[in-house]
C-alpha positions as CSV (number, residue, x, y, z in Angstrom):
1,M,9.3,-3.3,13.1
2,K,5.7,-3.0,14.3
3,E,5.7,0.7,13.5
4,L,7.1,0.0,10.0
5,G,4.5,-2.6,9.4
6,L,1.7,-0.3,10.5
7,G,3.1,2.5,8.3
8,L,3.2,0.2,5.3
9,L,-0.3,-1.0,6.0
10,I,-1.7,2.5,6.2
11,I,0.2,3.6,3.0
12,G,-1.0,0.5,1.2
13,L,-4.6,0.9,2.2
14,I,-4.6,4.6,1.2
15,S,-3.0,3.7,-2.2
16,L,-5.7,1.0,-2.7
17,A,-8.5,3.4,-1.8
18,L,-7.6,6.5,-3.7
19,P,-8.0,5.2,-7.3
20,L,-11.3,3.7,-6.3
21,I,-12.6,6.9,-4.8
22,N,-11.7,9.2,-7.7
23,P,-10.3,7.3,-10.7
24,N,-9.9,10.5,-12.9
25,V,-7.3,12.1,-10.6
26,Q,-3.6,11.3,-11.1
27,Y,-1.9,11.4,-7.7
28,V,1.7,12.4,-7.8
29,F,3.0,9.8,-5.3
30,L,1.2,7.0,-7.1
31,K,2.1,8.0,-10.6
32,W,5.4,5.9,-10.7
33,I,3.4,2.7,-9.9
34,N,1.0,3.3,-12.9
35,N,4.0,3.4,-15.3
36,W,4.1,-0.4,-15.4
37,G,0.4,-0.9,-16.2
38,P,-2.7,-1.5,-14.1
39,A,-2.1,-5.1,-13.2
40,V,1.4,-4.5,-11.9
41,A,0.3,-1.3,-10.1
42,W,-2.5,-3.2,-8.2
43,G,0.1,-6.0,-7.4
44,I,2.5,-3.5,-5.9
45,R,-0.3,-1.8,-3.9
46,G,-1.5,-5.2,-2.7
47,G,2.0,-6.4,-1.9
48,V,2.8,-3.3,0.2
49,T,-0.4,-3.7,2.0
50,L,0.1,-7.4,2.7
51,L,3.8,-6.9,3.7
52,G,2.7,-4.2,6.2
53,L,0.0,-6.4,7.6
54,A,2.4,-9.3,8.0
55,L,5.0,-7.1,9.7
56,W,2.4,-5.6,12.0
57,L,0.9,-8.9,13.0
58,G,4.2,-10.6,13.3
59,F,5.7,-8.1,15.7
60,K,2.4,-7.0,17.4
61,N,3.0,-8.7,20.7
62,R,6.7,-8.0,21.0
63,D,8.0,-4.9,22.8
């Protein structure tokens, strides 16, 4: 679960950063999120990032 959390955290951070770096480019793997509008898209990106952070921190010390 720790690896899944870290993966979701990294994917979430990348999806949060890419539209801010170059807003004129439509990224293929983020295009489905933008179909629901900007507010929902940012909510999904933030939710994935927070879920990844919670999983990573929750299972960080377990082996």
